[in-house]
C-alpha positions as CSV (number, residue, x, y, z in Angstrom):
1,X,-0.3,0.3,0.0
2,X,1.3,3.4,-1.0
3,X,1.0,6.4,0.5
4,X,0.5,10.2,-0.7
5,X,4.0,11.9,-1.2
6,X,2.5,15.3,-1.6
7,X,0.8,14.7,2.4
8,X,3.9,13.2,3.6
9,X,5.7,16.4,2.5
10,X,3.2,18.7,3.6
11,X,3.3,16.6,7.0
12,X,6.9,17.1,7.0
13,X,6.6,20.5,7.3
14,X,4.5,20.4,10.3
15,X,6.1,18.2,12.7
16,X,9.0,19.1,15.1
17,X,12.4,19.4,14.4
18,X,14.1,16.2,15.2
19,X,10.7,14.2,14.2
20,X,11.5,11.0,12.4
21,X,9.7,8.5,9.7
22,X,9.4,5.4,9.6
23,X,7.4,2.6,7.4
24,X,4.8,1.4,9.4
25,X,1.6,0.8,8.9
26,X,1.8,0.0,5.0
27,X,2.5,3.7,4.7
28,X,4.6,6.3,6.3
29,X,4.8,6.9,10.1
30,X,5.9,10.3,11.9
31,X,7.4,10.1,15.3
32,X,8.2,12.1,18.1
33,X,10.4,11.1,20.9
34,X,10.2,7.5,19.4
35,X,6.3,8.0,20.0
36,X,4.1,7.7,16.0
37,X,2.1,11.1,16.2
38,X,0.6,10.2,13.2
39,X,0.9,8.2,9.9
40,X,0.0,8.4,6.4
41,X,-1.9,5.4,4.7
42,X,-2.6,5.9,1.3
43,X,-4.3,9.1,1.4
44,X,-5.6,9.8,4.8
45,X,-3.8,10.5,8.0
46,X,-4.2,8.0,10.7
47,X,-3.6,10.2,14.1
48,X,-2.6,9.4,17.6
49,X,-5.4,10.9,19.6
50,X,-4.7,8.9,23.2
51,X,-8.1,7.7,24.6
52,X,-8.6,11.0,26.4
53,X,-9.1,13.1,23.0
54,X,-10.4,10.5,21.0
55,X,-14.4,11.4,21.7
56,X,-13.1,14.7,20.5
57,X,-11.8,13.7,17.4
58,X,-14.6,11.9,16.3
59,X,-17.0,15.3,17.0
60,X,-14.5,16.9,14.8
61,X,-15.4,14.6,11.9
62,X,-12.6,11.7,12.3
63,X,-13.6,7.9,12.0
64,X,-12.4,5.1,14.3
65,X,-9.3,3.6,13.0
66,X,-9.5,-0.1,11.8
67,X,-6.7,-2.1,11.3
68,X,-7.1,-5.9,11.1
69,X,-10.9,-5.9,12.0
70,X,-10.6,-4.3,15.1
71,X,-10.5,-0.9,16.1
72,X,-7.3,0.8,17.6
73,X,-7.7,2.5,20.4
74,X,-6.5,6.0,20.8
75,X,-6.2,6.0,17.2
76,X,-8.5,8.1,14.5
77,X,-8.2,8.3,11.1
78,X,-9.1,11.1,9.0
79,X,-10.0,10.9,5.6
80,X,-8.1,13.0,3.4
81,X,-11.0,15.6,2.4
82,X,-10.7,17.0,6.0
83,X,-6.7,17.5,5.3
84,X,-7.5,20.9,2.8
85,X,-6.1,24.0,3.9
86,X,-4.9,24.6,7.5
87,X,-7.2,21.5,8.8
88,X,-3.7,19.1,8.2
89,X,-2.0,21.6,10.9
90,X,-5.0,20.7,13.9
91,X,-4.8,16.8,13.3
92,X,-1.2,16.8,12.9
93,X,-0.6,18.8,16.2
94,X,-3.3,16.4,17.8
95,X,-1.0,13.8,17.2
96,X,2.3,15.1,18.0
97,X,0.8,17.0,21.3
98,X,-0.3,13.2,22.5
99,X,3.2,11.8,21.4
100,X,4.8,14.0,23.4
101,X,3.1,13.6,26.3
102,X,4.0,10.4,26.3
103,X,7.5,9.4,27.7
104,X,10.1,9.0,25.3
105,X,11.4,5.6,23.8
């Protein structure tokens, strides 16, 4: 499964300096302090919200992330049509904030 290269470039511009990239989930994940913040799968964005912010992300238009038929707790999938303009920055910020709140790996 290939990822959207243009979207990857846009996310690269938004993650903090020192963030790393790892091939993961059949796409490209962005790691902050060793913790996944977000990942690109095809042309959608997987965002780590944590359990406490999961419902707010769903209310903002994301969908529960499902892999292998199982819902991933604390992760949402944001469809490509919600990633236009400045909206992408808000989703990436959510993922980065969650990753930064975790102990470094």
